[in-house]
C-alpha positions as CSV (number, residue, x, y, z in Angstrom):
1,M,23.4,-0.2,-7.9
2,I,24.1,-2.5,-5.0
3,T,26.7,-1.6,-2.4
4,K,29.4,-4.2,-2.0
5,M,29.2,-5.9,1.4
6,N,31.8,-7.5,3.7
7,K,31.2,-10.3,6.2
8,L,32.1,-9.6,9.9
9,T,32.6,-12.4,12.4
10,L,33.2,-11.4,16.1
11,L,34.3,-13.2,19.2
12,V,33.8,-11.1,22.4
13,Y,34.5,-11.9,26.0
14,H,31.1,-12.3,27.8
15,K,31.8,-9.7,30.5
16,E,32.6,-7.1,27.8
17,Y,29.7,-8.0,25.5
18,T,27.2,-5.4,26.4
19,A,29.7,-2.5,26.5
20,F,31.1,-3.7,23.1
21,L,27.6,-3.7,21.6
22,E,27.1,-0.1,22.7
23,R,30.2,0.9,20.8
24,L,29.2,-1.1,17.8
25,R,25.8,0.6,17.8
26,E,27.5,4.0,17.9
27,I,29.4,3.1,14.7
28,G,26.0,2.1,13.2
29,V,27.1,0.3,10.1
30,V,26.8,-3.4,10.9
31,H,23.8,-5.4,9.9
32,I,23.6,-8.2,12.6
33,V,22.7,-11.7,11.4
34,E,19.8,-12.9,13.5
35,R,20.5,-16.3,14.9
36,E,17.7,-18.9,14.8
37,K,16.8,-19.5,18.4
38,G,15.2,-22.7,19.6
39,G,13.2,-23.2,22.8
40,V,11.8,-20.4,24.9
41,E,12.7,-16.8,24.2
42,D,14.2,-14.6,26.9
43,P,11.4,-13.8,29.5
44,E,12.5,-10.2,29.9
45,L,12.5,-9.6,26.2
46,E,9.1,-11.1,25.8
47,K,7.9,-8.8,28.6
48,Q,9.3,-5.8,26.8
49,L,7.7,-6.8,23.5
50,A,4.4,-7.1,25.2
51,I,4.8,-3.6,26.6
52,A,5.8,-2.3,23.2
53,N,2.6,-3.8,21.8
54,R,0.6,-1.9,24.5
55,Y,2.4,1.3,23.5
56,T,1.5,0.7,19.8
57,R,-2.2,0.1,20.6
58,A,-2.3,3.2,22.8
59,I,-0.6,5.4,20.2
60,K,-3.0,4.2,17.5
61,R,-6.0,4.9,19.7
62,L,-4.8,8.4,20.6
63,E,-4.0,9.2,17.0
64,Q,-7.7,8.5,16.2
65,C,-8.7,11.5,18.3
66,A,-9.4,14.4,16.0
67,V,-7.1,16.9,17.9
68,E,-4.0,18.8,17.2
69,N,-1.0,17.6,19.2
70,H,1.8,20.1,19.2
71,A,2.8,19.5,22.9
72,Q,6.5,19.0,23.5
73,V,7.9,15.7,24.6
74,T,7.9,15.6,28.4
75,D,8.8,12.9,30.9
76,I,9.2,9.7,28.9
77,I,10.2,7.7,32.0
78,N,6.6,7.8,33.3
79,A,5.2,7.4,29.8
80,F,3.8,4.0,30.6
81,D,1.5,5.7,33.1
82,V,0.0,7.4,30.1
83,V,-0.5,4.0,28.4
84,E,-2.3,2.7,31.3
85,Q,-4.4,5.8,31.6
86,S,-5.4,5.6,28.0
87,E,-6.3,1.9,28.3
88,T,-8.5,2.7,31.3
89,L,-10.3,5.5,29.4
90,V,-10.8,3.3,26.4
91,A,-12.1,0.4,28.5
92,E,-14.5,2.8,30.3
93,I,-15.7,4.2,26.9
94,E,-16.3,0.7,25.6
95,Q,-18.2,-0.3,28.7
96,Y,-20.5,2.7,28.4
97,K,-21.0,2.0,24.7
98,T,-22.0,-1.6,25.5
99,L,-24.4,-0.2,28.2
100,L,-25.7,2.3,25.6
101,Q,-26.6,-0.6,23.2
102,V,-28.5,-2.4,26.0
103,V,-30.4,0.8,27.0
104,E,-31.3,1.6,23.4
105,K,-32.5,-1.9,22.8
106,D,-34.8,-1.6,25.9
107,I,-36.1,1.8,24.8
108,A,-36.9,0.3,21.4
109,T,-38.8,-2.5,23.1
110,L,-40.8,-0.1,25.4
111,E,-41.6,2.7,22.8
112,P,-44.7,1.0,21.4
113,W,-46.1,0.6,24.9
114,G,-45.6,4.2,25.9
115,D,-44.4,5.5,29.3
116,F,-46.2,3.7,32.1
117,K,-45.4,3.0,35.7
118,F,-44.7,-0.5,36.8
119,S,-46.1,0.4,40.2
120,T,-49.6,0.6,38.6
121,L,-49.3,-3.0,37.4
122,E,-48.3,-4.0,41.0
123,K,-51.4,-2.3,42.4
124,L,-53.6,-4.2,39.8
125,E,-51.9,-7.4,40.8
126,K,-52.7,-6.8,44.5
127,A,-56.3,-6.1,43.6
128,G,-56.5,-9.6,41.9
129,Y,-55.9,-8.7,38.3
130,E,-53.1,-9.8,36.0
131,V,-51.9,-7.7,33.0
132,R,-50.2,-9.5,30.2
133,F,-48.4,-7.9,27.2
134,F,-48.7,-9.4,23.7
135,M,-47.7,-8.7,20.1
136,S,-49.5,-10.0,17.0
137,N,-49.6,-9.6,13.3
138,I,-52.6,-7.5,12.3
139,K,-54.0,-10.3,10.2
140,N,-53.9,-12.7,13.2
141,Y,-55.5,-10.4,15.7
142,D,-58.8,-11.7,16.8
143,G,-61.4,-9.3,18.1
144,E,-62.9,-12.0,20.2
145,W,-60.0,-11.6,22.5
146,E,-61.4,-8.3,23.6
147,K,-64.5,-9.9,25.0
148,R,-62.9,-13.0,26.4
149,Y,-59.7,-11.6,27.9
150,N,-60.4,-7.8,28.0
151,A,-57.7,-7.3,25.3
152,I,-56.8,-3.6,24.9
153,K,-54.9,-2.3,21.8
154,V,-52.0,-0.1,22.8
155,A,-50.4,0.6,19.4
156,E,-50.1,-0.4,15.8
157,K,-46.6,-0.3,14.3
158,Q,-45.2,-1.9,11.1
159,S,-48.2,-4.3,10.6
160,R,-48.1,-5.4,14.2
161,I,-50.5,-4.8,17.0
162,Y,-49.3,-4.3,20.6
163,F,-52.0,-5.1,23.1
164,V,-52.5,-6.1,26.8
165,T,-55.0,-8.4,28.4
166,V,-56.5,-7.7,31.8
167,T,-57.9,-10.8,33.5
168,P,-58.5,-12.0,37.1
169,S,-55.5,-13.8,38.6
170,G,-55.3,-17.5,37.8
171,I,-57.2,-17.2,34.5
172,V,-55.3,-18.9,31.7
173,V,-55.0,-16.7,28.6
174,D,-54.9,-19.0,25.6
175,I,-54.4,-16.8,22.5
176,D,-52.2,-17.2,19.3
177,A,-49.9,-14.2,20.0
178,E,-46.3,-13.6,21.0
179,P,-45.8,-12.6,24.7
180,A,-43.8,-9.4,25.1
181,R,-40.8,-9.4,27.4
182,L,-40.4,-5.9,28.8
183,P,-37.5,-4.4,30.7
184,S,-38.0,-3.6,34.4
185,S,-37.6,0.2,34.0
186,S,-40.0,2.7,32.7
187,L,-39.5,4.4,29.3
188,S,-38.7,7.8,31.0
189,K,-36.1,6.2,33.2
190,L,-34.5,4.5,30.3
191,I,-34.3,7.8,28.3
192,S,-32.7,9.4,31.3
193,E,-30.3,6.6,31.6
194,K,-29.4,6.9,27.9
195,D,-28.7,10.7,28.4
196,R,-26.5,9.9,31.4
197,V,-24.5,7.2,29.4
198,L,-24.1,9.6,26.4
199,K,-22.7,12.3,28.7
200,N,-20.3,9.9,30.3
201,I,-19.1,8.7,26.8
202,E,-18.7,12.4,25.8
203,A,-16.8,13.2,29.0
204,K,-14.4,10.2,28.7
205,T,-13.8,10.9,25.0
206,A,-12.9,14.5,25.9
207,D,-10.5,13.2,28.6
208,L,-8.9,10.9,25.9
209,E,-8.6,13.8,23.5
210,T,-6.9,15.9,26.1
211,L,-4.5,13.1,26.9
212,A,-3.8,12.8,23.1
213,A,-3.1,16.5,22.8
214,E,-0.8,16.6,25.8
215,Q,1.0,13.2,25.8
216,L,0.9,11.7,22.3
217,N,4.3,13.0,21.2
218,T,5.8,11.9,24.6
219,L,4.2,8.4,24.0
220,R,5.7,8.2,20.5
221,E,9.2,9.1,21.8
222,A,9.0,6.6,24.7
223,H,7.8,3.9,22.3
224,A,10.7,4.7,19.9
225,Q,13.1,4.4,22.8
226,L,11.6,1.2,24.0
227,L,11.9,-0.3,20.5
228,H,15.5,0.9,20.4
229,N,16.2,-1.0,23.6
230,I,14.4,-4.1,22.4
231,E,16.6,-4.1,19.3
232,F,19.7,-4.0,21.5
233,A,18.3,-6.9,23.6
234,K,17.7,-8.9,20.5
235,V,21.3,-8.4,19.3
236,V,22.5,-9.5,22.8
237,L,20.6,-12.7,22.3
238,D,21.9,-13.2,18.8
239,G,25.4,-13.8,20.3
240,K,26.2,-17.5,20.4
241,K,28.0,-18.8,23.4
242,V,31.2,-20.7,22.7
243,S,34.2,-21.9,24.7
244,G,32.4,-22.8,27.8
245,D,30.1,-19.7,27.7
246,K,33.1,-17.4,28.1
247,L,33.0,-16.0,24.6
248,L,30.1,-14.9,22.4
249,L,30.1,-15.3,18.6
250,L,28.4,-12.6,16.5
251,E,28.1,-12.3,12.8
252,G,27.1,-9.4,10.6
253,W,27.5,-7.5,7.3
254,F,28.7,-4.0,6.6
255,P,29.3,-1.9,3.5
256,E,32.9,-2.2,2.1
257,E,33.2,1.6,2.2
258,N,32.9,1.6,6.0
259,T,35.8,-0.9,6.5
260,A,38.3,1.6,7.8
261,E,36.2,3.2,10.5
262,L,34.9,-0.2,11.7
263,K,38.4,-1.7,11.8
264,A,39.6,1.2,13.9
265,M,36.8,0.6,16.4
266,L,37.4,-3.1,16.5
267,D,41.2,-2.8,17.0
268,E,40.6,-0.4,19.8
269,S,38.1,-2.7,21.5
270,G,40.5,-5.7,21.5
271,A,37.8,-8.1,20.3
272,F,38.8,-10.9,17.9
273,Y,37.3,-10.3,14.5
274,E,37.5,-11.6,10.9
275,I,36.5,-9.6,7.8
276,R,36.1,-11.2,4.5
277,A,34.5,-10.3,1.1
278,V,31.1,-11.7,0.1
279,K,31.2,-15.1,-1.5
280,R,28.9,-16.9,-3.9
281,G,26.0,-18.4,-1.9
282,D,26.2,-15.8,0.9
283,S,22.9,-14.3,2.0
284,A,24.2,-10.8,2.4
285,P,21.8,-7.9,3.1
286,V,21.3,-5.4,0.3
287,K,21.9,-1.7,0.4
288,L,20.9,0.3,-2.7
289,K,23.2,3.2,-3.7
290,N,21.9,5.3,-6.5
291,N,21.9,8.9,-7.8
292,A,19.4,11.5,-6.6
293,F,17.0,10.8,-9.5
294,T,17.0,7.0,-9.2
295,R,16.9,7.0,-5.4
296,M,13.4,8.4,-5.5
297,Y,12.2,5.2,-7.1
298,E,13.9,2.8,-4.7
299,M,10.6,2.6,-2.8
300,L,9.0,0.9,-5.8
301,T,11.8,-1.7,-5.8
302,K,11.3,-2.3,-2.1
303,M,7.5,-2.7,-2.6
304,Y,8.3,-5.8,-4.7
305,G,11.3,-7.0,-2.9
306,M,15.0,-6.3,-2.6
307,P,17.4,-7.9,-5.1
308,S,19.0,-11.1,-4.0
309,G,22.7,-12.1,-4.3
310,T,22.1,-13.2,-7.9
311,D,20.2,-10.0,-9.1
312,F,21.1,-6.6,-10.3
313,D,19.5,-3.6,-8.8
314,P,16.5,-2.9,-11.1
315,T,15.9,0.6,-9.9
316,P,18.0,2.4,-12.6
317,I,15.8,0.9,-15.2
318,V,12.5,1.1,-13.2
319,A,13.0,4.9,-12.7
320,P,12.9,6.2,-16.3
321,F,10.3,3.7,-17.5
322,F,7.9,4.1,-14.6
323,S,8.1,7.9,-15.1
324,L,7.4,7.4,-18.8
325,F,4.5,5.0,-18.1
326,F,3.0,7.4,-15.5
327,A,3.2,10.3,-17.9
328,F,1.6,8.3,-20.7
329,C,-1.3,7.3,-18.5
330,M,-1.9,10.9,-17.3
331,G,-1.4,12.2,-20.9
332,D,-2.2,15.8,-20.1
333,A,0.4,18.6,-19.9
334,G,-1.9,20.7,-17.7
335,Y,-2.3,17.9,-15.2
336,G,1.5,17.7,-15.1
337,L,1.7,21.3,-14.1
338,I,-0.8,20.7,-11.3
339,L,1.4,17.9,-10.0
340,I,4.5,20.0,-10.0
341,L,2.7,22.8,-8.2
342,L,1.2,20.4,-5.7
343,G,4.6,18.8,-5.0
344,F,6.3,22.1,-4.3
345,I,3.4,23.2,-2.0
346,L,3.3,20.0,0.0
347,K,7.1,19.7,0.2
348,K,7.1,22.8,2.5
349,K,4.3,21.4,4.7
350,V,5.2,17.7,5.2
351,G,8.0,16.4,7.3
352,K,11.5,15.3,6.2
353,D,10.3,11.7,5.8
354,M,7.8,12.7,3.1
355,A,10.0,15.3,1.3
356,G,11.4,12.5,-0.9
357,M,7.9,11.5,-1.9
358,M,7.1,15.1,-2.9
359,N,10.3,15.2,-5.1
360,L,8.9,12.1,-6.8
361,V,5.6,13.9,-7.4
362,I,7.4,16.9,-8.9
363,T,9.5,14.6,-11.1
364,L,6.4,12.7,-12.4
365,G,4.7,16.1,-13.0
366,I,7.6,17.2,-15.2
367,F,7.5,13.9,-17.2
368,T,3.7,14.3,-17.5
369,T,4.0,17.9,-18.7
370,V,6.6,17.1,-21.4
371,L,4.9,14.0,-22.7
372,G,1.4,15.5,-22.4
373,S,2.6,18.3,-24.6
374,L,3.9,15.8,-27.2
375,L,0.6,13.9,-27.0
376,G,-1.3,17.2,-27.6
377,T,-3.6,17.6,-24.5
378,F,-3.7,20.5,-22.0
379,F,-6.5,20.3,-19.4
380,G,-8.6,18.3,-21.9
381,I,-8.0,20.8,-24.7
382,S,-6.6,19.4,-27.9
383,L,-3.5,21.3,-28.8
384,V,-3.7,20.1,-32.4
385,N,-7.0,22.0,-32.8
386,S,-5.8,25.1,-30.9
387,D,-4.2,28.3,-32.2
388,I,-0.6,27.5,-31.2
389,P,2.0,28.0,-34.0
390,Q,2.3,25.3,-36.6
391,H,6.0,24.6,-35.9
392,L,5.0,23.6,-32.4
393,K,2.2,21.4,-33.7
394,N,4.7,19.5,-35.7
395,F,6.1,18.0,-32.5
396,I,2.7,16.6,-31.4
397,I,2.2,12.9,-31.8
398,S,-1.4,12.7,-33.2
399,G,-3.3,11.2,-36.1
400,N,-2.8,7.8,-37.7
401,V,0.0,6.0,-39.3
402,E,-0.1,3.3,-42.1
403,L,1.7,0.1,-41.3
404,F,1.7,-3.1,-43.3
405,G,-1.3,-2.0,-45.3
406,S,-3.5,-0.9,-42.3
407,T,-4.0,2.3,-40.4
408,Y,-3.3,2.6,-36.7
409,D,-3.3,5.4,-34.1
410,K,0.2,6.8,-33.7
411,Q,-0.1,7.0,-29.9
412,M,-1.2,3.3,-29.7
413,V,1.7,2.3,-31.9
414,L,4.0,4.3,-29.6
415,A,2.7,2.5,-26.6
416,L,3.3,-0.9,-28.2
417,L,6.8,0.2,-29.3
418,I,7.6,1.2,-25.7
419,G,6.4,-2.2,-24.6
420,V,8.7,-4.0,-27.2
421,V,11.7,-1.9,-26.0
422,H,10.9,-2.5,-22.3
423,I,10.6,-6.3,-22.7
424,S,13.7,-6.4,-25.0
425,L,15.6,-4.6,-22.3
426,A,14.3,-7.0,-19.7
427,M,15.5,-10.0,-21.7
428,T,18.9,-8.4,-22.2
429,V,19.2,-7.8,-18.5
430,K,18.2,-11.4,-17.8
431,A,20.9,-12.8,-20.2
432,I,23.6,-10.5,-18.8
433,N,22.6,-11.3,-15.2
434,S,22.7,-15.0,-15.9
435,T,26.2,-14.7,-17.5
436,V,27.6,-12.6,-14.6
437,F,26.3,-14.7,-11.7
438,Y,26.1,-18.2,-13.2
439,G,28.6,-18.2,-16.1
440,F,28.2,-18.1,-19.9
441,K,27.6,-21.9,-20.2
442,A,24.7,-21.7,-17.8
443,S,23.1,-18.8,-19.6
444,L,23.0,-20.2,-23.2
445,S,19.3,-20.6,-23.1
446,S,18.8,-17.0,-22.0
447,W,21.1,-15.8,-24.8
448,G,19.2,-18.1,-27.3
449,W,15.9,-16.4,-26.5
450,W,17.6,-13.0,-26.6
451,L,18.8,-13.8,-30.2
452,V,15.4,-15.0,-31.3
453,V,13.3,-12.2,-29.7
454,V,15.6,-9.1,-29.3
455,G,17.7,-10.0,-32.3
456,G,14.6,-10.4,-34.4
457,V,13.3,-7.0,-33.2
458,I,16.6,-5.4,-34.1
459,V,16.8,-7.0,-37.6
460,G,13.1,-6.2,-38.2
461,T,13.6,-2.6,-37.2
462,L,16.7,-2.1,-39.4
463,T,14.8,-3.7,-42.3
464,F,11.8,-1.4,-41.8
465,L,14.1,1.6,-41.8
466,S,15.7,0.3,-45.0
467,V,19.1,0.0,-43.3
468,I,19.2,-3.7,-44.3
469,P,17.8,-4.9,-47.6
470,A,14.7,-7.1,-47.4
471,E,16.5,-10.1,-49.1
472,L,19.4,-9.9,-46.8
473,S,17.3,-9.5,-43.7
474,K,15.6,-12.9,-44.4
475,W,18.9,-14.7,-44.2
476,V,20.0,-12.7,-41.2
477,L,16.8,-13.7,-39.4
478,I,17.3,-17.4,-40.3
479,S,20.9,-17.2,-39.0
480,V,19.9,-15.5,-35.8
481,G,17.0,-17.9,-35.3
482,G,19.2,-20.9,-35.9
483,L,21.8,-19.8,-33.4
484,G,19.1,-19.0,-30.9
485,A,17.5,-22.4,-31.4
486,I,20.8,-24.2,-30.6
487,G,20.9,-22.4,-27.2
488,I,17.2,-23.0,-26.5
489,Y,16.8,-26.6,-27.5
490,I,20.2,-28.2,-27.3
491,L,22.5,-26.3,-25.0
492,N,20.0,-25.0,-22.4
493,D,21.6,-27.3,-19.7
494,L,24.9,-28.9,-20.5
495,R,24.5,-31.4,-17.6
496,R,21.3,-33.0,-19.0
497,N,20.6,-35.4,-21.8
498,I,20.0,-33.8,-25.1
499,L,16.5,-35.2,-25.4
500,I,15.5,-33.7,-22.0
501,N,16.9,-30.4,-23.2
502,I,14.8,-30.5,-26.4
503,G,11.7,-31.3,-24.3
504,A,12.5,-28.4,-21.9
505,G,13.1,-26.1,-24.8
506,L,9.7,-27.0,-26.4
507,W,8.0,-26.2,-23.0
508,D,9.9,-22.9,-22.8
509,T,8.8,-22.2,-26.4
510,Y,5.1,-22.8,-25.5
511,N,5.4,-20.5,-22.4
512,M,7.2,-17.8,-24.4
513,A,4.8,-17.9,-27.3
514,S,1.7,-17.8,-25.1
515,G,3.1,-15.1,-22.8
516,L,5.2,-12.8,-24.9
517,L,2.4,-11.5,-27.1
518,G,0.2,-10.9,-24.1
519,D,2.9,-9.1,-22.3
520,I,3.5,-6.7,-25.3
521,L,-0.3,-6.1,-25.7
522,S,-0.5,-5.2,-22.0
523,Y,1.2,-1.9,-22.9
524,I,-1.8,-0.8,-24.8
525,R,-3.2,0.2,-21.4
526,L,-0.8,3.2,-21.6
527,F,-2.6,4.5,-24.6
528,A,-6.1,3.5,-23.4
529,L,-5.8,5.2,-20.0
530,G,-4.3,8.4,-21.5
531,L,-7.1,8.4,-24.1
532,A,-9.8,7.9,-21.4
533,G,-8.4,10.7,-19.2
534,G,-8.2,13.1,-22.2
535,M,-11.8,12.3,-23.3
536,L,-13.1,12.8,-19.8
537,G,-11.3,16.2,-19.6
538,Q,-12.9,17.2,-22.9
539,T,-16.3,16.1,-21.6
540,F,-16.0,18.4,-18.5
541,N,-14.9,21.3,-20.8
542,S,-17.9,20.7,-23.0
543,L,-20.3,20.6,-20.1
544,A,-18.8,23.8,-18.7
545,M,-19.2,25.6,-22.0
546,M,-22.8,24.5,-22.3
547,V,-23.6,26.2,-19.0
548,V,-22.4,29.7,-20.3
549,D,-23.3,29.3,-24.0
550,G,-26.0,31.9,-25.1
551,K,-26.6,33.3,-21.5
552,E,-27.1,37.0,-20.9
553,G,-27.5,39.2,-17.8
554,I,-27.8,37.5,-14.4
555,A,-28.1,34.1,-16.2
556,A,-24.6,34.7,-17.7
557,V,-23.2,35.5,-14.2
558,L,-24.7,32.3,-12.8
559,G,-23.5,30.4,-15.9
560,W,-19.9,31.5,-15.3
561,V,-20.2,30.4,-11.7
562,G,-21.4,27.0,-12.9
563,F,-18.6,27.0,-15.5
564,G,-16.0,27.5,-12.8
565,L,-17.5,24.8,-10.5
566,I,-17.6,22.2,-13.4
567,I,-14.1,23.0,-14.5
568,I,-12.6,22.9,-11.0
569,L,-14.5,19.9,-9.6
570,G,-14.5,18.0,-12.9
571,H,-10.7,18.3,-13.6
572,T,-10.0,17.7,-9.9
573,L,-11.9,14.4,-10.1
574,N,-10.2,13.5,-13.4
575,I,-6.7,14.2,-12.0
576,A,-7.4,12.1,-8.9
577,M,-8.6,9.1,-11.0
578,S,-5.9,9.5,-13.5
579,C,-3.2,9.6,-10.8
580,L,-4.5,6.4,-9.3
581,S,-4.5,4.6,-12.7
582,A,-1.2,6.2,-13.6
583,F,0.4,4.7,-10.5
584,V,-1.2,1.2,-10.4
585,H,-0.9,0.2,-14.1
586,P,2.7,1.2,-14.6
587,L,3.4,-0.6,-11.4
588,R,1.9,-3.7,-12.9
589,L,3.9,-3.3,-16.1
590,T,7.0,-3.1,-14.0
591,F,6.2,-5.9,-11.5
592,V,4.7,-8.4,-14.0
593,E,5.9,-7.8,-17.6
594,Y,9.4,-6.4,-16.8
595,F,10.4,-8.4,-13.7
596,K,9.1,-11.6,-15.2
597,N,11.0,-11.3,-18.4
598,A,14.1,-10.0,-16.6
599,G,14.1,-13.0,-14.2
600,Y,14.0,-10.8,-11.2
601,D,12.7,-12.5,-8.0
602,G,13.2,-9.8,-5.3
603,K,13.9,-12.2,-2.5
604,G,16.8,-10.3,-1.0
605,V,17.0,-8.9,2.6
606,E,17.2,-5.1,3.1
607,Y,20.3,-3.8,4.9
608,K,19.3,-2.5,8.3
609,P,22.3,-1.5,10.4
610,F,22.4,-1.8,14.2
611,K,22.7,1.8,15.2
612,N,21.5,4.5,17.6
613,K,18.1,5.9,17.2
614,E,18.0,9.0,15.0
615,V,16.8,12.0,16.8
């Protein structure tokens, strides 16, 4: 659900503004409305933001160092010295890496020519001879060059010939070959230079790792404190000067439940304030308030977007259906037990921030275990064909069912039925939401579609279960469809001409007819992914049994070793792939099929109170 918000408007004397904001931050319940600023930002704030960006880059670079950093937070006042030190080390490492590329390129150029001394070439030049270096394709090499220009082959490499010509100074060497441009250092010197550069890179990297191990936590704390101060500076700037710059106007939102403590602080401060309830059209921030189970799934809602002022909180519906979808896609009770075990193990090792995620993993594991048992799969083993008691097998959903003269897989039918229920619920939410926020008259089109689709599903279900006779259901469907058609084609917008309403209704009908069937068929992915995971698990089991089947002696021992490796590695791979699919595809069914049919746009702003940094 969404916490009810109140609007707060403040007028504070300019000399008391900073002290007042400190007290407001201590209360920590007001979401400050950021004022749109024109012109140039505050120079000091811009400077602090630039420094914060340098902190961010330094922290990311130190986090890349593969070292343990258990050092305690030390002197955060001088933490910026650590930033500058890390920047210097990173710059030096990059310079050495650039130099290394140059040296390696020169080495690659000289390698075909071997290690020779350039002083020898200088001696030949003084003696009146000139040595030129050439490269040529083997096919283009002309042996006549050896007689005319004293060409000497040095090496052959990758269909190319490397050769030199030795001629008296002043002789023009006219040959069809590519002149070689050699570096000014010998190969041995370049190799020595490369070793030196590598040692420097290694030394600087070690210095950076030492810095990360000793100062990373201090840097994080200093960065958090800096961001805390920046947030305060932004709020200071959000105050609008009024009454000759003597007063500052500030607006914000806070949960209704915090009214008493906030009023006590405001009354004590002596500031002028006004508190009012949220009105239609207000862009109030959204704070979600749910029970322990639903709260685990709030991150999914936030991934799409917070509810706006004309939306319900979708999380209470997202929570059970996402869990059901995840379990259906996993489809294996054994894999569910692994998720539960993994969640409990990691919960003890991860920090407080990730503990909620581990609770979600445990919950999804429980759903998977229960539904996987009903679907009849345990680590790729079919429970229907196992030796479990028959009264337990009766609970397993397996085999085929005959519907309308054709035979269908029960699990596939179940997936489609879940889709029908999910979309019907979405359309119900949309109709109720429209009525609550826009009034019944403005929601007649939504209720019309609800009668046609959801009403048709309800009547069809009751008829199939023989609750309503077939003859009566026909007239009920006609009545429901007729009432729905009035809302869809005639009363969809009471402010428009009836002909325009009919045209808009026909367009909605086209969109609904083309989209609704596809939306329902999308839920087949639940059955398909569960089936694929189960078949892959069975395949690994079969491969493992083939390794040990018929083996004796030492071969049997090796076979059982292979059996264990195939089972562990195979099912680990299958669990990893199944978890990925079981997260992505239910997310799609939620974000696309459900949110679209529920009319949820997710354009709200999350409630972020102005408060002191949590230690």
